[in-house]
C-alpha positions in Angstrom: 0.0 0.0 0.0 1.4 3.4 -0.9 1.7 6.3 1.5 -1.1 8.2 -0.4 -3.4 5.2 -0.2 -2.8 4.8 3.6 -3.4 8.6 4.1 -6.6 8.4 2.1 -7.9 5.4 4.1 -7.1 7.0 7.4 -8.5 10.5 6.6 -11.7 8.8 5.4 -11.9 6.8 8.6 -11.2 9.9 10.8 -13.8 11.9 8.8 -16.5 9.3 9.7 -15.8 9.2 13.5 -13.5 10.2 16.3 -10.2 8.2 16.6 -7.1 8.5 18.7 -3.5 8.4 17.7 -3.0 4.9 19.1 -5.8 3.5 17.0 -4.3 5.0 13.8 -0.8 3.8 14.7 -2.1 0.3 15.4 -3.8 0.2 12.0 -0.7 1.2 10.2 1.4 -1.4 12.1 -1.1 -4.1 11.1 -0.8 -2.9 7.5 3.0 -3.1 8.0 3.7 0.5 7.1 7.2 1.8 7.5 7.8 3.8 10.7 8.9 7.0 8.8 5.8 6.9 6.7 3.7 6.4 9.9 5.3 9.5 11.4 4.6 11.6 8.4 1.0 10.5 8.2 0.4 11.0 11.9 2.0 14.5 11.6 -0.5 15.3 8.8 -3.5 13.9 10.7 -2.7 15.9 13.8 -1.9 19.1 11.9 -5.1 19.0 9.9 -7.1 18.1 13.0 -8.3 14.8 11.7 -7.1 13.5 15.1 -7.6 15.5 18.3 -7.0 13.7 21.5 -9.1 16.0 23.6 -12.0 15.9 21.2 -11.7 12.1 21.1 -11.6 11.9 24.8 -14.7 14.0 25.3 -16.7 11.8 22.9 -15.3 8.6 24.4 -16.1 9.6 28.0 -19.7 10.7 27.1 -20.4 7.6 25.1 -19.0 5.1 27.6 -20.7 6.7 30.6 -24.0 7.5 29.0 -24.6 4.6 26.6 -22.4 1.8 28.1 -23.1 2.5 31.7 -19.4 2.6 32.6 -18.0 4.3 35.7 -15.1 6.8 35.8 -12.5 4.1 36.8 -13.4 1.9 33.8 -13.4 4.8 31.4 -10.1 6.0 32.9 -8.5 2.5 32.4 -9.8 2.3 28.8 -8.3 5.7 28.0 -5.0 4.7 29.7 -4.9 1.6 27.4 -5.4 3.8 24.4 -2.4 5.8 25.7 -4.3 9.1 26.1 -2.3 11.2 28.6 -3.9 11.7 32.0 -3.5 15.4 31.7 -6.1 15.2 28.9 -8.6 12.8 30.4 -8.5 13.8 34.1 -10.1 17.3 33.6 -12.7 15.8 31.3 -13.6 13.1 33.8 -13.9 15.8 36.5 -16.4 17.6 34.3 -18.9 14.7 34.4 -22.1 15.9 36.1 -22.6 14.0 39.4 -26.4 14.0 39.0 -26.2 12.3 35.6 -23.6 9.9 37.0 -26.1 8.9 39.7 -28.9 8.6 37.1 -26.8 6.0 35.3 -25.7 4.0 38.4 -29.2 3.9 40.1 -31.0 2.0 37.2 -28.0 -0.4 36.8 -28.2 -1.3 40.5 -32.0 -1.6 40.4 -32.0 -3.9 37.4 -29.2 -6.0 38.9 -31.0 -6.2 42.2 -33.9 -8.1 40.6 -31.5 -10.8 39.4 -29.3 -11.2 42.4 -30.0 -13.9 45.0 -28.4 -14.4 48.4 -29.0 -15.8 51.8 -29.0 -12.4 53.5 -29.3 -8.8 52.7 -25.6 -8.4 53.5 -24.7 -11.0 50.8 -26.9 -9.3 48.2 -25.5 -5.9 49.0 -21.9 -7.3 48.6 -22.8 -8.7 45.2 -24.3 -5.4 44.1 -21.2 -3.6 45.3 -18.9 -6.0 43.4 -21.1 -5.6 40.2 -20.9 -1.8 40.4 -17.2 -1.8 41.1 -16.7 -4.1 38.0 -18.5 -1.4 36.0 -15.9 1.1 37.1 -17.9 3.1 39.7 -16.3 4.4 42.9 -17.2 2.9 46.3 -18.5 6.2 47.7 -20.9 6.6 44.7 -22.1 3.0 45.1 -22.7 3.3 48.8 -24.6 6.6 48.3 -27.0 4.9 45.9 -27.4 1.7 48.0 -28.1 3.7 51.2 
């Protein structure tokens, strides 16, 4: 694949949706593109704003919290895996509205409560806490909803 073909594919992909640098680099590595070509293409994508880490992070955070029901910790871990700097994602995660965050966690716990069985209320509560923790919610948020 030529440099121009790779650039066309990636710009088309970026024009359709938000992507981060790491996703584009992974694609080029899978396509076995030379590292110097990768660097030139990434420079172009960044310069022309096809890729913007902050814009990507804002979309990612909103999507994962609102539509996937993820908590901050799980979103933070996913962004870390995508090699987004914490200096970008921490302020964006701090902007998440607490009220909306609770409105996402409450129905998750209510739905899960209907399916959880246990010998005691203590056991059921433990299972709900583990469930919410696995979704990336913080303990204080979970306890606030359960109490």
